[in-house]
C-alpha positions as CSV (number, residue, x, y, z in Angstrom):
1,M,88.4,104.2,157.0
2,T,86.9,102.3,154.5
3,R,88.3,99.0,154.1
4,F,87.9,96.9,150.4
5,A,87.4,93.0,151.2
6,P,88.7,90.3,148.2
7,A,86.4,89.9,145.9
8,F,86.6,86.2,145.3
9,P,87.2,84.1,149.2
10,S,90.9,83.1,148.7
11,G,90.7,79.4,148.6
12,L,89.2,80.5,145.1
13,I,91.9,82.8,143.7
14,L,93.8,80.5,144.9
15,A,91.9,77.9,142.3
16,L,92.2,80.8,139.8
17,A,96.0,81.2,140.3
18,L,96.9,77.8,139.8
19,V,94.2,76.9,136.3
20,L,95.7,80.3,134.8
21,G,99.5,79.4,135.8
22,A,98.7,75.7,133.9
23,C,97.0,78.0,130.4
24,A,100.4,79.7,130.8
25,S,102.2,76.9,130.3
26,A,100.3,75.4,127.8
27,P,101.7,75.2,124.5
28,G,101.1,77.5,121.9
29,A,98.9,79.8,125.1
30,V,102.0,82.1,125.4
31,A,102.2,85.1,123.4
32,R,105.4,86.9,122.5
33,G,106.4,89.0,125.8
34,S,107.1,92.9,125.2
35,P,110.8,93.4,125.4
36,D,112.6,95.0,128.5
37,S,114.3,97.4,126.5
38,F,115.0,98.4,122.9
39,A,118.6,99.9,123.9
40,P,120.8,96.6,122.9
41,L,118.9,96.6,119.6
42,V,119.2,100.0,118.6
43,K,122.9,100.6,120.3
44,K,123.7,97.0,117.0
45,V,121.6,98.6,114.5
46,L,121.3,102.7,114.3
47,P,125.4,103.1,113.1
48,A,123.5,101.8,110.0
49,V,121.2,104.3,109.8
50,V,122.4,107.9,108.0
51,N,120.8,111.6,107.6
52,I,120.3,112.7,104.1
53,A,120.9,116.0,103.1
54,V,119.3,118.0,99.4
55,T,120.1,120.5,97.4
56,E,117.6,121.1,94.0
57,T,117.2,123.3,91.9
58,V,113.4,124.8,91.9
59,V,113.0,126.1,88.4
60,G,109.2,128.6,88.5
61,A,108.8,128.0,93.0
62,D,105.9,129.9,93.7
63,I,107.9,133.3,94.9
64,A,104.4,134.6,96.7
65,A,105.4,132.1,98.8
66,D,107.9,134.0,100.2
67,M,105.6,137.3,99.9
68,P,104.8,139.3,103.0
69,P,101.0,138.5,102.8
70,E,100.4,142.8,102.4
71,L,101.9,143.0,99.5
72,R,100.9,139.3,97.1
73,D,97.5,141.4,95.4
74,T,99.0,144.6,95.2
75,P,100.9,145.6,91.8
76,L,104.3,145.9,93.3
77,G,103.3,142.2,94.6
78,R,102.0,141.3,90.4
79,Q,105.2,142.7,88.9
80,F,107.5,140.8,91.0
81,R,105.4,138.0,90.6
82,R,105.8,138.0,86.9
83,R,109.6,138.9,86.6
84,F,110.6,136.3,88.6
85,K,108.8,133.4,88.4
86,S,111.2,131.7,86.1
87,S,113.9,132.5,88.7
88,P,115.3,129.2,89.6
89,R,116.0,128.7,93.4
90,Q,118.3,126.4,95.2
91,V,115.8,124.4,97.0
92,T,116.9,121.6,99.7
93,G,115.9,118.4,101.5
94,A,116.2,115.9,104.0
95,G,115.5,112.5,104.8
96,S,117.1,109.2,105.8
97,G,118.7,105.7,104.5
98,F,120.2,102.7,105.7
99,I,123.9,101.1,104.6
100,V,123.0,97.7,103.3
101,D,127.2,96.8,101.9
102,P,130.5,97.9,104.2
103,S,131.1,99.5,100.4
104,G,128.9,102.2,101.3
105,T,126.2,100.8,99.6
106,I,123.0,103.1,100.8
107,V,119.2,102.6,100.3
108,T,116.1,105.7,100.7
109,N,113.1,106.9,98.8
110,N,113.5,107.8,95.5
111,H,111.1,110.8,96.3
112,V,113.9,111.7,98.9
113,V,116.6,112.1,96.1
114,G,115.5,111.7,92.4
115,H,115.5,115.8,91.6
116,A,118.4,116.0,94.1
117,D,121.8,118.4,92.8
118,T,123.9,117.4,95.7
119,I,123.2,114.2,98.0
120,V,125.3,114.6,101.5
121,V,125.6,111.8,104.0
122,L,126.0,111.8,107.7
123,L,126.8,109.1,109.5
124,S,125.8,108.0,112.9
125,D,129.5,109.0,113.7
126,G,129.9,112.8,112.4
127,R,131.7,111.8,109.2
128,Q,129.7,113.0,105.9
129,F,130.3,112.5,102.6
130,P,128.8,113.0,99.1
131,A,127.3,111.1,97.4
132,R,125.7,109.6,93.7
133,V,122.8,107.9,93.3
134,V,122.9,104.5,91.3
135,G,119.8,104.1,90.4
136,R,116.2,104.7,91.7
137,D,112.6,103.3,90.9
138,E,109.6,106.4,90.9
139,L,107.5,102.8,90.7
140,T,108.0,101.3,94.6
141,D,109.4,104.8,95.4
142,I,113.6,103.2,96.0
143,A,116.6,104.5,95.2
144,V,120.2,103.1,95.9
145,I,122.8,105.6,96.5
146,K,126.8,105.2,97.1
147,V,129.4,106.8,99.2
148,S,133.4,106.2,99.1
149,A,134.2,106.1,102.6
150,P,137.9,105.1,103.8
151,G,137.3,101.3,105.3
152,S,134.6,99.5,105.9
153,L,131.1,101.0,107.0
154,P,128.8,99.5,109.6
155,S,125.7,97.8,107.6
156,V,122.8,96.4,108.5
157,A,121.1,93.2,106.6
158,W,117.5,93.0,105.1
159,G,114.2,90.5,106.9
160,D,111.8,89.0,105.6
161,S,108.9,91.0,105.2
162,R,106.4,88.3,104.6
163,K,107.1,86.4,107.7
164,M,106.0,89.6,109.8
165,E,102.5,89.5,111.5
166,V,99.9,92.5,112.7
167,G,100.8,93.2,116.3
168,D,105.0,92.0,115.6
169,W,107.0,94.5,117.6
170,I,109.1,96.9,115.3
171,I,111.3,99.6,115.7
172,A,111.2,102.8,113.3
173,A,115.0,104.5,112.8
174,G,116.0,108.0,110.7
175,N,116.1,111.6,110.1
176,P,112.5,113.2,111.6
177,F,112.3,117.0,111.2
178,G,116.4,116.9,111.3
179,L,116.9,114.9,114.3
180,G,119.0,112.7,113.3
181,G,119.5,109.1,115.2
182,S,116.1,109.1,116.1
183,V,114.4,105.8,116.8
184,S,110.5,105.1,117.4
185,A,109.1,101.5,118.1
186,G,105.7,100.0,117.6
187,I,103.7,97.3,115.7
188,I,102.7,96.1,112.1
189,S,99.2,97.7,112.9
190,A,98.2,95.8,109.1
191,E,99.5,94.8,106.0
192,G,99.1,94.4,102.4
193,R,97.4,98.2,102.1
194,D,97.1,100.2,98.6
195,L,97.4,103.9,99.0
196,G,96.2,104.2,95.4
197,S,99.7,105.6,94.6
198,G,100.8,102.8,91.7
199,P,100.6,99.6,90.9
200,F,102.9,98.2,93.1
201,D,101.4,99.7,96.5
202,N,101.7,96.8,99.3
203,F,102.5,98.6,102.5
204,L,103.2,97.9,105.5
205,Q,101.2,100.4,108.2
206,I,102.9,100.8,111.7
207,D,102.0,103.0,113.9
208,A,105.7,103.8,115.3
209,P,105.9,107.2,114.8
210,I,106.9,108.6,111.6
211,N,107.2,112.4,110.9
212,P,109.0,114.3,107.9
213,G,112.6,112.9,107.8
214,N,112.2,109.8,108.0
215,S,111.6,109.6,104.8
216,G,114.1,106.2,103.5
217,G,114.7,105.3,107.2
218,P,114.6,101.6,107.6
219,V,112.1,99.3,110.2
220,F,113.8,96.9,111.8
221,N,111.9,93.6,113.2
222,M,113.5,92.3,116.5
223,D,116.7,90.8,115.9
224,G,117.8,93.9,113.8
225,Q,117.2,92.7,110.4
226,V,115.6,95.4,108.6
227,I,111.8,94.3,106.8
228,G,110.4,97.3,105.8
229,V,111.3,101.2,104.2
230,T,109.6,104.4,106.1
231,S,107.7,105.6,102.8
232,T,104.8,108.2,103.9
233,I,102.4,108.8,106.9
234,V,98.9,110.1,106.6
235,S,97.9,112.7,108.4
236,P,95.8,115.5,108.3
237,T,98.1,118.5,110.1
238,G,101.8,116.8,108.2
239,A,103.3,115.8,111.6
240,S,102.9,112.3,112.9
241,V,99.6,111.0,113.8
242,G,100.3,107.3,114.8
243,I,99.9,106.2,110.9
244,G,102.7,105.8,108.8
245,F,104.0,103.7,105.4
246,A,106.9,101.4,104.7
247,I,107.7,99.9,101.8
248,P,108.3,96.1,102.7
249,S,111.7,94.5,102.5
250,E,110.3,91.4,99.7
251,T,109.8,94.7,97.5
252,A,112.5,96.5,98.0
253,S,115.5,93.8,98.8
254,A,114.5,93.0,95.5
255,V,114.8,96.4,93.1
256,V,118.0,97.6,95.1
257,A,119.5,93.6,94.1
258,Q,118.3,94.8,90.6
259,I,119.7,98.4,90.6
260,V,122.8,97.9,92.3
261,A,124.1,94.5,89.6
262,R,122.9,96.6,86.6
263,G,122.0,100.8,87.2
264,R,118.3,100.2,86.3
265,I,114.8,98.1,86.7
266,D,114.0,96.3,84.6
267,R,109.9,95.1,84.3
268,G,107.9,93.1,81.8
269,W,105.6,94.3,80.1
270,L,102.6,92.8,77.1
271,G,101.4,96.2,76.2
272,V,97.5,96.0,76.8
273,A,94.7,98.6,78.4
274,V,92.4,96.3,80.0
275,N,89.0,96.8,82.4
276,E,88.1,94.0,84.8
277,H,84.2,92.0,83.5
278,K,82.9,91.0,85.5
279,E,80.8,88.0,84.1
280,D,84.1,86.1,83.1
281,G,86.0,87.8,86.3
282,G,88.9,88.1,84.4
283,L,90.5,90.9,82.5
284,L,89.0,92.2,79.0
285,I,91.2,93.7,76.9
286,S,90.0,97.0,75.9
287,S,93.3,97.8,73.3
288,M,96.5,97.3,73.0
289,S,100.0,99.3,72.0
290,R,101.1,99.2,68.2
291,N,103.4,96.1,67.6
292,S,103.4,95.5,70.8
293,P,104.4,91.5,72.7
294,A,100.7,90.9,72.7
295,A,99.5,91.4,69.8
296,R,102.7,90.2,67.8
297,A,102.0,87.2,70.0
298,G,97.8,86.8,68.9
299,V,96.2,88.7,71.9
300,R,93.2,90.3,70.5
301,A,91.2,93.4,71.6
302,G,88.1,91.7,73.4
303,D,89.7,88.7,74.6
304,I,89.1,88.1,78.4
305,L,92.4,87.4,79.8
306,L,92.0,84.5,83.0
307,A,95.6,83.5,83.9
308,V,99.2,84.3,83.5
309,N,101.3,80.8,83.8
310,G,97.9,79.4,85.6
311,E,97.7,81.8,87.8
312,R,94.2,84.0,88.0
313,V,94.3,87.8,87.1
314,E,91.1,89.4,87.8
315,T,92.1,92.6,88.6
316,A,94.6,95.7,86.6
317,N,97.6,95.8,89.5
318,S,97.4,91.8,89.4
319,L,97.5,91.5,85.7
320,I,100.8,94.4,86.3
321,R,102.6,92.8,88.8
322,A,101.8,89.4,87.4
323,I,104.2,90.5,84.6
324,A,106.4,92.9,86.4
325,A,107.7,90.6,88.4
326,M,109.0,88.1,85.2
327,A,112.6,89.7,82.9
328,P,111.8,90.7,79.2
329,G,112.3,88.7,77.0
330,N,111.3,85.4,79.0
331,A,107.6,83.7,77.9
332,A,104.4,84.5,79.7
333,R,101.2,81.8,79.2
334,L,98.9,83.7,79.1
335,T,94.9,82.2,79.5
336,L,92.2,83.8,78.0
337,R,88.5,83.3,76.5
338,R,87.8,84.1,73.3
339,Q,84.4,83.7,71.9
340,A,83.7,81.4,74.7
341,R,86.3,79.2,73.8
342,D,89.5,79.1,76.7
343,I,93.1,79.3,74.6
344,D,96.4,79.6,75.5
345,I,98.5,82.1,74.0
346,Q,102.7,82.2,74.4
347,V,103.2,85.8,74.9
348,T,107.9,86.6,75.2
349,V,107.5,89.7,77.6
350,G,108.5,92.6,76.0
351,R,110.7,95.6,78.6
352,R,108.3,97.9,80.3
353,P,108.8,102.2,79.4
354,S,109.8,104.0,81.7
355,D,108.0,107.6,82.6
356,D,109.5,109.2,79.7
357,E,109.2,106.6,76.8
């Protein structure tokens, strides 16, 4: 029988144990331990997480997708597609959401309910209610819906995503593949992710598994506060590979507050097109919309935009975010470089047109 001897003399082991114990008790040396169980937190927050079922009418849907493969390229198949290519079809979808007000205000993703004809919300206790859209925002993929239920509903509060750090524990909840009441645990694996989907990309990256149907569900910190809204995954298969993205509560809560108050999002707008200008570290104003706020204030094509209200802007997205954060009608101070001279111009910010406008 093989015997294993200690790798260190017993005296040295004791000394090392004492040193390690002293290090562990030193101020700032203790890392946060993992929770013994997420069960108490899950019991606290899960009643406020809802499943969302939607139906949508699609015109011009791909009929060939429902056709047997052996018929798709036959004369009969081509005739069938020509005849029915414009026929409307009812399709169904599912997502997740969470209640932020006991009166029945629910947050979800815009892509879950943005084109829905009907919306039905299923609560954790089995009750179902029809819902209506209060307002939605395509640029941040946030939507607010409302149900009317007797009595108050369980709700959760917003947390501050700015206080979260890479490595912090989180749990995600929702309705993956229609399996309502599902939770998964993980950590924040990165912050500030720009996926190229829009000017307001600032995603939290999480490794808690999320799948189709999780869209619009909450991401909780260990205090049971919502610090993110699940929005998308990166996957070659369409299922979770451990990389998911959530809209930070810093963004989502502000959008929700505006939608609840006004039913829409009003963002600031200058009406300029810009390119990065490496030489001066600012943005070259290449053109302006006719009668735009910038044009009315005296901004010219060829100006180099250096700062907004004293804050440097070096990318188009940083400019959009700085101006969009301002309410229409407020004044913005633009620092421009014109013919090698720096000047300040006051601009009354306009309202950012919608995509339809």
